[in-house]
Backbone as a ProteinNet text record, in pm:
[ID]
protein_1_A
[PRIMARY]
MAENKKYYESLDFLSLSDLITQTSDTTAQSILETFSCKINSDLETFLTSGNAVRFEINHTTRTYLYIEMIEEKPEIIAYFTISLKILSTEGLAKSLIKKLDGIDRKRTNIPCFLIAQLGKTSSCEYRIGQHLLDDAIDTIQSIKKQIGGRFIILDSVNVEKVLDFYKNKPNIFTLLDTPKKTSKSLKMYYPLYSN
[TERTIARY]
-713	-757.4	-847.1	-986.3	-1106.1	-1022.8	-900.2	-873.4	-824.6	-746.3	-651.3	-814.9	-855.3	-969.9	-1070.1	-1074.9	-1134.8	-1064.3	-949.9	-833.6	-837.7	-819.7	-858.8	-967.9	-1050.8	-1221.3	-1202.1	-1135.8	-1114	-1053.4	-1005.4	-933.2	-1011.8	-972.5	-1040.1	-931.4	-998	-940.9	-976.8	-872.2	-889.3	-823	-815.7	-767.9	-654.3	-526.9	-425.8	-540	-557.9	-652.2	-741.7	-812	-942.3	-841.4	-743.9	-660.9	-617.8	-597.5	-494.2	-631.8	-779.1	-885.7	-870.7	-921.5	-1009.5	-889.8	-765.3	-625.6	-579.6	-486.6	-342	-252.8	-197.4	-58.8	-6.6	72.6	152.9	86.5	-45.4	-119.5	-88.7	-107.1	-159.9	20.6	118.5	218.4	260.3	235.1	293.6	207.5	94.6	33.1	105.5	136	209.5	377	441.1	552.8	538	401.6	416.9	387.8	449.6	430.7	580	620.4	734.7	750	855.1	884.4	1009.6	1068.1	1210.4	1233.1	1117.7	1176.4	1195	1150	1148.9	1146.2	1273	1329.5	1216.4	1163.5	1125.2	1008.5	927.8	797.3	778	854.4	885.4	893.1	1020	1035	943.9	878.1	786.5	695.3	625.8	528.5	572.4	721.2	770.2	875.6	875.9	1009.4	909.6	762.2	678.3	690.7	716.5	695.9	526.9	478.9	344.1	204.5	266.1	192.6	251.9	360.7	343.6	309.1	325.3	298.7	138.5	54.4	-62	-136.2	-77.8	-125.1	-117.6	-1.4	22.2	-41.2	-178	-222	-92.2	-1.8	64.3	51.3	-16.8	-39.7	-169.7	-195.3	-333.6	-271.3	-295.9	-244.7	-381.2	-383.5	-474	-445.2	-509.4	-443.8	-535.5	-480.4	-518.9	-444.6	-579.8	-541.6	-589.6	-496.5	-585.7	-547.7	-677.5	-638.3	-603	-467.3	-350	-324.8	-420.4	-353	-453	-553.4	-621.6	-560	-433.8	-388.2	-346.5	-383.9	-386.3	-261.1	-257.5	-122.7	-176.1	-48.4	-96.5	-21.2	-72.4	-95.9	-83.3	-101.8	-48.7	-129.3	-54.2	-128	-54.2	-161.6	-103.5	-97	-15	-47.4	-80.5	-143.8	-163.1	-165.8	-96.2	-49.6	-111	-95.9	-93.8	38.3	80.3	239.1	217.5	346.2	329.5	471.5	413.7	526.3	575.8	681.8	798.7	815.9	782	769.3	941.3	1053.9	1131.4	1208.4	1225.8	1268.4	1101.1	1058.6	906.9	885.9	863.8	799.7	668.5	652.6	572.1	412.4	450.7	288	234.7	348.7	322.1	243.3	327.2	283.9	141	158.5	-48.7	-110.3	-79.5	-139.5	-166.9	-53.3	-86.2	-152.4	-176.9	-196.9	-357.1	-389.6	-496.8	-517.4	-431.6	-488.5	-327.6	-214.5	-81.2	12.7	120.7	184.3	364.5	321.4	453.3	428.4	346	356.7	456.9	519.3	667.3	583.5	505.9	467.4	328	290.7	153.5	105.1	27.1	-78.7	-110.4	-78.9	-148.1	-94.8	-194.1	-177.7	-74.4	-33.1	87.7	38.6	28	56.3	171.7	218.6	326.4	382.8	348.4	356	221.5	251.8	191.6	246.5	197.6	310.5	211	268.8	211.4	345.3	294.5	392.5	475.4	598.6	672.8	600.1	575.2	484.6	380.7	249.9	165	222.3	132.2	167	61.2	-79.6	-211.4	-137.4	-201.8	-167	-265.2	-259.2	-333.2	-326.3	-240.2	-158.9	-229	-346.6	-387.1	-525.6	-597	-672.8	-615.1	-543	-487	-449.1	-377	-409.2	-544.4	-571.7	-760.9	-800.4	-793.5	-866.7	-788.7	-642.1	-582.1	-655.4	-645.7	-713.9	-866.5	-952.7	-1097.7	-1064.1	-1006.4	-1002.6	-968.6	-866.7	-769.8	-890.2	-976.9	-1130.8	-1197.6	-1205.5	-1367.2	-1271.1	-1160	-1139.1	-1094	-1060.3	-1104.4	-1269.3	-1356	-1482.2	-1466	-1430.8	-1462.7	-1330.2	-1241.5	-1150.5	-1077.4	-1111.3	-1032.2	-923.2	-862.7	-725	-723.7	-584.4	-603.1	-499.4	-383.4	-349.7	-325.9	-193.3	-192.7	-27.7	42.2	199.1	219.7	367.9	425.4	549.9	615.3	786.9	770.3	765.2	800.3	899	975.2	1121	1120	1245.2	1257.9	1345.9	1224.2	1236	1132.9	1150.4	1097.5	973	920.5	804.3	706.1	762.5	689.1	665.9	740.6	684.6	605	615.1	460.8	361.5	318.4	271.9	178.8	248.9	178.4	151.4	225.9	189.9	68.8	108	-31.7	-148.9	-265	-386.2	-434.7	-501.4	-610.1	-548.8	-446.8	-353.9	-299.7	-296.5	-258	-192.9	-55.1	33.1	142.3	193.9	302.8	438.3	558.4	651.4	670.8	729.3	730.6	890.7	965.1	1110.6	1165.7	1267.4	1313.7	1415.4	1358.8	1442.3	1576.8	1640	1759.4	1806.5	1916.6	1934.2	1996.3	2035	2089.3	2018.7	1899.3	1775	1723.8	1705.7	1683.6	1507.4	1455.3	1294.5	1236.7	1130.5	1099.9	984.9	955.8	837.6	719.5	612.9	502.6	350.6	296.7	139.3	60.7	-52.5	-188.7	-261.6	-337.3	-496.4	-575.2	-623.7	-792.8	-850.9	-845.4	-871.5	-931.4	-1038.9	-1061.3	-1037.1	-975.3	-909.9	-788.7
-225	-203.9	-107.5	-102.6	18.8	86	63.3	210.5	265	244.3	342.9	414.4	336.2	383.3	484.9	459.2	548.2	720.1	673.3	803	873.1	815	867	929.5	924.1	959.7	1116.2	1090.8	1211.7	1359.5	1267.9	1442	1495.7	1680.8	1702.9	1703.7	1690.8	1706.1	1860.3	1888.4	2008	2032.6	2132.6	2115.7	2258	2252.8	2384.5	2480.6	2528.1	2589.1	2696.7	2552.1	2606	2669.5	2641.9	2670.6	2824.3	2853	2992.6	3093.8	3036	3092.2	3136.6	3036.9	3087.1	3137.2	3119.2	3194.8	3342.9	3277.7	3362.6	3262.7	3373.7	3288.4	3245.8	3313.5	3333	3263.4	3227.4	3178	2984.5	3015.4	2861.2	2776.7	2908.6	2831.2	2778.4	2870.5	2878.3	2693.4	2693.1	2528.3	2434.8	2488.8	2355.9	2340.4	2428.2	2391.3	2321.9	2284.4	2188.7	2026.7	1979.9	1855.4	1825.6	1734.5	1678.2	1525.8	1478.3	1344.6	1322.4	1246.4	1222.4	1115.1	1016.3	932.9	946.3	1112.8	1134.6	1314.6	1317.1	1432.5	1554.5	1490.3	1542.2	1587.7	1484.7	1497.4	1606	1627.3	1764.5	1883.8	1869.7	2003.9	2085.7	1987.7	2050.6	2086.8	2038.8	2132.5	2307.4	2253.5	2365.6	2482.3	2430.2	2531.3	2680.2	2612.3	2732	2664.1	2556.6	2546.2	2496.1	2362.6	2387.6	2474.4	2582.5	2743.1	2769.3	2785.1	2854.6	2764.7	2613.5	2567.7	2564	2608.8	2601.7	2694.1	2849	2937.2	2961.2	2906.2	2900.5	2767.3	2726.8	2570.8	2520.9	2458.6	2377.4	2242.4	2259.3	2110.6	2164.2	2061.2	2040.4	1935	2032.5	1966.7	1973.7	1851.1	1827	1760.7	1854.3	1810.4	1718.4	1675.1	1600.2	1661.3	1755.7	1836.1	1778.8	1754.9	1746	1851.1	1889.7	2011.8	1947.2	1977.2	1974.6	2082.6	2073.4	2198.2	2274.3	2255.5	2438.2	2466.2	2407	2454.3	2328.2	2402.5	2287.8	2243.2	2087.7	2086.3	1956.1	1956.8	1862.2	1692.5	1619.9	1511.3	1428.2	1428.7	1356.4	1456.4	1427.9	1543.8	1429.6	1442.9	1419.3	1525.5	1512	1642.6	1583.2	1621.4	1544.4	1647	1638.9	1669.8	1640.2	1713.4	1652.1	1635.2	1572.9	1455.1	1428.7	1457.2	1422.9	1285.2	1141.5	1069.4	1039	1015.6	1028.3	854.5	830	638.4	639.3	686.6	626.9	499.9	420.3	260.5	211.1	205.4	151.5	23.3	-59	-162.8	-91.1	-106.3	-52.5	-100.1	-238.8	-314.7	-212	-181.3	-118.6	-21.7	117.9	192	181.3	144.7	136	85.5	8.2	-53.4	130.3	190.8	356.4	376.1	423.8	512.1	514.9	378.1	319.8	308.3	423.5	395.9	347.9	427.2	434.8	406	275.4	237.1	316.2	411.7	528.6	636.6	617	778.7	787.7	917.5	951.6	1015	1032.4	1128.7	1113.8	1094.4	1083.4	1161.8	1243.4	1246.5	1217.1	1173.2	1169	1196.1	1134.3	1215.7	1187.2	1223.4	1208.1	1230.8	1144.6	1169.9	1185.1	1348.9	1356.2	1349.2	1378.1	1378.3	1310.4	1199	1118.1	1073.9	1105.8	1044.9	1098	1128.6	1109.2	1174.3	1211.8	1283.7	1209.3	1174.8	1077.6	1059.8	1131.1	1109.7	1062.2	1030.7	899.1	816.7	742.8	586.4	513.7	600.7	547.5	458	372.3	320.6	372.1	475.6	558.1	563.4	496.6	548.6	505.5	373.2	336.8	386.1	493.2	606.6	668.3	748.4	880.1	820.9	696	662.5	627	600.6	595	719.7	797.8	938.8	1002.2	1007.4	1046.7	968.2	821.2	797.4	826.9	829.1	860.5	1047.1	1117.7	1240.2	1241.3	1179.6	1181.1	1081.9	1040.9	941.3	1037.1	1109.8	1202.6	1366.8	1385.1	1478.5	1419.5	1286.1	1181.7	1194.3	1143.5	1167.8	1345.3	1388.2	1536.6	1604.2	1521.1	1569.5	1410.4	1351.6	1199.7	1151.3	1050.1	1020.1	877.4	824.7	695.1	614.6	688.3	637.7	730.5	653.1	753.5	708.7	774.1	755.5	801	745.3	823.9	769.1	767	779.9	712.9	613.3	568.7	549.1	554.2	567.6	392	373.6	247.4	121.9	163.6	46.8	-84.2	-171.3	-310.2	-270.6	-244.8	-226	-132.1	19.2	97.1	32.7	-50.4	-104.2	-186.8	-275.1	-383.9	-314.4	-202.7	-131.5	-78.4	-19.1	-17.6	-121.7	-237.5	-337.9	-420	-440.8	-520	-495.5	-641.9	-580	-512.6	-416.1	-368.7	-266.1	-238.9	-153.5	-190.7	-188.6	-256.5	-156.8	-76.9	6.8	-102.8	-69.9	-155	-120.1	-150.7	-70.5	-55.3	64.9	136.9	64.4	108	114.7	-35.6	-56.2	-180.2	-191.3	-255.1	-235.9	-256.2	-143.6	-130.8	-143.9	-184.4	-144.4	-28.7	37.7	172	269.4	288	364.3	443	562	583.9	600.4	595.8	551.8	499.1	470.4	380.1	427.8	449.9	471.8	412.6	397.8	245.6	367.4	298.2	332.4	281.5	318	289.9	296.2	193.1	225.6	238.5	326.9	384.7	381.4	254.9	227	34	-20	-114.7	-227	-148.9	-306.2	-323.9
39.6	-121.1	-79	19.6	63.6	117.3	167.8	257.7	201.2	36	-49.6	-140.2	-203.4	-247.6	-119.1	-36.9	66.2	69.8	99.7	67.1	-19.1	-110.3	-271.9	-299	-245.7	-289.5	-156.8	-56	52.7	-12.9	-147.2	-172.4	-316.3	-297.3	-358.4	-483.3	-637.8	-756.4	-825.7	-854.3	-921.7	-1061.7	-1153.3	-1255.8	-1231.9	-1276.7	-1251.2	-1296.6	-1443.2	-1479.3	-1389.2	-1316.1	-1205.9	-1074	-1010.8	-898.1	-963.6	-1085.3	-1106.7	-1128.8	-1160.5	-1181.2	-1047.1	-982.9	-827.2	-735.1	-754.8	-655.1	-784.7	-787.9	-845.2	-930.3	-1042.2	-1042.7	-899.6	-857	-758.2	-632	-596.8	-491.1	-536.5	-665.1	-712.5	-717.2	-735.7	-714.8	-601.8	-519.8	-389	-309.7	-398.6	-329.1	-424.5	-543.2	-619.4	-489	-462.5	-392.8	-285.3	-232.4	-153.8	-200	-302.4	-323.9	-370.2	-303.3	-272.1	-291.8	-414.7	-459.2	-441.8	-344.9	-351.1	-477.2	-502.3	-550.1	-734.1	-734.9	-898.8	-888.2	-892.9	-957.5	-1034.8	-1121.6	-1216.7	-1207.2	-1112.6	-1126.7	-1010.3	-926.2	-823.3	-883.5	-961.5	-987.7	-1144.5	-1214	-1266.6	-1238.8	-1106.1	-1052.6	-944.2	-880.3	-822.1	-866.3	-1021.8	-1081.5	-1184.8	-1151.5	-1264.9	-1384.8	-1438.3	-1542.3	-1533.1	-1450.7	-1425.6	-1515.7	-1394.1	-1427.6	-1553	-1596.3	-1752.1	-1871.4	-1802.1	-1968.1	-1915.7	-1825.9	-1800.1	-1888.8	-1863.3	-1900.4	-2120.9	-2124.2	-2208.8	-2337.5	-2225.9	-2303.7	-2405.9	-2338.7	-2350.2	-2323.8	-2169.4	-2100.9	-2011.8	-1959.5	-1847.3	-1761.1	-1605.1	-1515.5	-1420.4	-1355.3	-1287.3	-1151.2	-1052.4	-897.2	-775.4	-696.3	-597.4	-483.2	-413.1	-299.8	-168.5	-37.9	85.6	170.1	269.9	333.5	474.8	510.1	632.8	687.4	836.3	887.7	833.6	737	720.7	619.4	585.4	418.6	363.6	178.5	102.2	64.2	39.4	1.8	-125.6	-214.1	-369.9	-287.4	-285.7	-289	-412.6	-517	-616.6	-777.5	-878.3	-1011.8	-1111.3	-1219.3	-1332.6	-1453.4	-1530.5	-1680.5	-1802.8	-1905.9	-2012.8	-2093.8	-2233	-2317.3	-2476.2	-2602.2	-2775.8	-2735.4	-2852.2	-2876.2	-3033.8	-3075	-3231.4	-3209.7	-3223.6	-3216.4	-3358.8	-3354.2	-3447	-3479	-3597.4	-3623	-3699.7	-3677.7	-3723.1	-3576.6	-3677.6	-3640.4	-3579	-3589.3	-3584	-3687.7	-3642.3	-3751.4	-3854.1	-3954.8	-4051.7	-4013.1	-3957.6	-3890.4	-3754.4	-3673	-3590.9	-3574.2	-3691.2	-3811.4	-3796.6	-3872.5	-3929.2	-3850.4	-3715.1	-3590.6	-3539.4	-3559.7	-3480	-3514.9	-3672.1	-3755.1	-3762.2	-3765.6	-3878.9	-3995.5	-4071.9	-4235	-4298.2	-4265.2	-4357.1	-4257.4	-4357.8	-4248.5	-4263.6	-4357.6	-4410.8	-4329.2	-4286.7	-4134.5	-4139.1	-4151.8	-4013.8	-3914	-3859.1	-3773.1	-3741.1	-3625.9	-3579.9	-3435.7	-3458.8	-3317.9	-3244.2	-3131.7	-2986.2	-2907	-2807.4	-2704.8	-2563.7	-2457.5	-2397.7	-2246.9	-2187	-2024.9	-1971	-1996.1	-1943.2	-1833.7	-1704.3	-1569.5	-1494.3	-1406.4	-1297.6	-1186.2	-1122.3	-953	-864.9	-687.2	-591.3	-501.4	-407.7	-291.3	-224.8	-195.7	-115.1	3.2	37.8	222.1	232.8	76.1	65	51.8	147.2	195.3	110.2	78.1	45.9	-122.1	-181.8	-318.8	-416.9	-448.1	-536	-670.5	-689	-843.1	-979.3	-957.3	-1066.9	-1050.4	-959.4	-938.3	-1029.3	-992.4	-1108	-1236.3	-1283.7	-1440.8	-1480.6	-1419.1	-1450.9	-1487.8	-1410	-1423.2	-1540.1	-1549.4	-1656.5	-1834.1	-1824.9	-1940.1	-1914.6	-1842.8	-1876.2	-1910.9	-1924	-1919.2	-2065.6	-2076.3	-2229.4	-2306.5	-2279	-2345.6	-2377.2	-2283.5	-2293.5	-2422	-2427.7	-2490.7	-2653.7	-2670.5	-2782.4	-2828.5	-2761.8	-2788.4	-2879.4	-2849.7	-2903.5	-3017.9	-3028.7	-3133	-3204	-3149.3	-3231.1	-3181.7	-3220.7	-3149.5	-3165.6	-3160.5	-3133.5	-3023.8	-2975.3	-2853.3	-2763.5	-2665.9	-2545.1	-2580.1	-2517.8	-2512.2	-2327.5	-2325.5	-2234.4	-2215.2	-2151.1	-2130.2	-1981.5	-1917.4	-1794.3	-1778.2	-1673.6	-1594.1	-1581.7	-1603.3	-1630	-1552.4	-1420.9	-1313.5	-1350.3	-1301.7	-1352.3	-1266.7	-1159	-1070.2	-1170	-1201.4	-1298.5	-1364.7	-1498.2	-1622.4	-1593.4	-1484.3	-1451.5	-1416.8	-1332.3	-1348.7	-1464.3	-1557.6	-1662.3	-1778.4	-1786.6	-1890.2	-1844	-1660.1	-1652.5	-1639.5	-1636.1	-1615.2	-1479	-1455.8	-1552.5	-1715.1	-1680	-1759.1	-1884	-2003.7	-2088.3	-2203.8	-2124.3	-2196.4	-2219.5	-2391.7	-2454.7	-2452.7	-2419	-2508.2	-2603	-2674.8	-2830.6	-2800.5	-2736.3	-2730.5	-2685.2	-2695.6	-2696.8	-2576.8	-2495.7	-2329.4	-2330.7	-2248.3	-2222.9	-2088.9	-2002.4	-1912.2	-1861	-1983.1	-1976.3	-1983.9	-2059.7	-2046.8	-1928.7	-1914.1	-1813.3	-1810.9	-1921.1	-1957.6	-2060.3	-2069.7	-2191.6	-2235.6	-2381.4	-2420.3	-2435.3	-2411.4	-2423.7	-2453.4	-2532.4	-2588.4	-2540	-2483.3	-2464.7	-2609.6	-2641.9	-2746.5	-2711.6	-2794.8	-2780.1	-2880.4	-2953.2	-3080.4	-3044	-3125	-3099.1	-3215.3	-3283.4	-3355.4	-3423.7
[MASK]
+++++++++++++++++++++++++++++++++++++++++++++++++++++++++++++++++++++++++++++++++++++++++++++++++++++++++++++++++++++++++++++++++++++++++++++++++++++++++++++++++++++++++++++++++++++++++++++++++++

């Protein structure tokens, strides 16, 4: 555990916006292309395809990078991406809608935060997922202080080990979807309210 935290703390933490400002779109993109994730191609493609840079420049998402210098070259070890989202309440219980909205059980759409991406490179042997998730939630909590917001959603891959990571303490994500073995991903929420 201590070595995982020590490794995590050794990484440089930088927003993609700052990386673009400090270098250029092209240089930032070449650094993003150092990220490789064999387990989840969506995580890799988001960075390497140019989508992360495009979404950052267009203010659609914000991506935060964990960088390690390897042979004097920056490599992306892990990252998370957050954005705003509108959750459709179709199919949700009225009691859950009221809990999520805080006021109205008839809301058909509720604004929320989204953890759109969260993961590490396949070559990283350290267990840093909890640190990444904590940073993503802390970032959203600081935004919430400025603009409000009641919950975070994410789409987890439908793999028991990953679902358990999000559901079990210290995390308190709850499934919004009814689990089906055929589902590729499942929507989960994390409350930012105390009532």
